[in-house]
C-alpha positions in Angstrom: 161.4 53.5 95.9 158.0 54.4 94.5 157.5 56.1 91.1 156.4 59.4 92.8 159.6 59.5 94.9 161.7 58.8 91.9 160.1 61.6 89.9 160.5 64.1 92.8 164.2 63.1 93.0 164.6 63.6 89.3 162.9 67.1 89.5 165.3 68.1 92.3 168.2 67.0 90.1 167.0 69.3 87.3 164.9 67.0 85.0 161.9 68.6 83.5 158.4 67.1 84.1 156.3 65.8 81.2 153.4 67.8 79.8 150.8 65.7 81.7 152.8 66.0 84.9 153.0 69.8 84.4 149.2 69.9 84.0 148.7 67.8 87.1 151.0 70.1 89.1 149.3 73.2 87.8 145.8 71.9 88.8 147.2 70.9 92.2 147.9 74.6 93.0 145.3 75.7 95.6 144.5 79.0 93.9 144.1 77.4 90.5 142.0 74.6 92.0 139.7 77.1 93.8 139.3 79.2 90.6 138.7 76.1 88.5 136.0 74.8 90.9 134.4 78.2 91.0 134.5 78.4 87.2 132.8 75.0 87.0 130.0 76.2 89.4 129.5 79.4 87.4 129.4 77.4 84.1 126.9 74.9 85.4 124.7 77.7 86.7 125.0 79.7 83.5 124.1 76.7 81.3 121.2 75.9 83.6 119.7 79.4 83.6 120.8 80.2 80.0 122.4 83.5 81.1 125.5 84.0 78.9 127.3 86.4 81.4 127.7 83.6 83.9 129.3 81.4 81.2 131.7 84.2 80.3 132.6 84.7 83.9 133.3 81.0 84.2 135.6 81.1 81.2 137.4 84.2 82.7 137.9 82.5 86.1 139.3 79.4 84.5 141.7 81.4 82.4 142.6 83.5 85.5 143.6 80.4 87.4 145.9 79.2 84.6 147.4 82.7 84.1 148.2 82.8 87.9 150.2 79.5 87.6 151.9 80.6 84.4 153.0 83.9 86.0 154.4 82.1 89.0 157.0 80.2 86.9 
């Protein structure tokens, strides 16, 4: 049995994931992944053009993705 299958079995039995596993599961959420990638695009554009509003929008989108995952729990 592979490590992944063992961990999934342990989750189903009630064991809590580690911090790194929680972060990986959170970033695997499609909504959070889309918002994080969008935030990265806005951040790169804001840094390239030196327009601070795009950088703030990028931070807001990244935070919104994490809040979405935290509220689903």
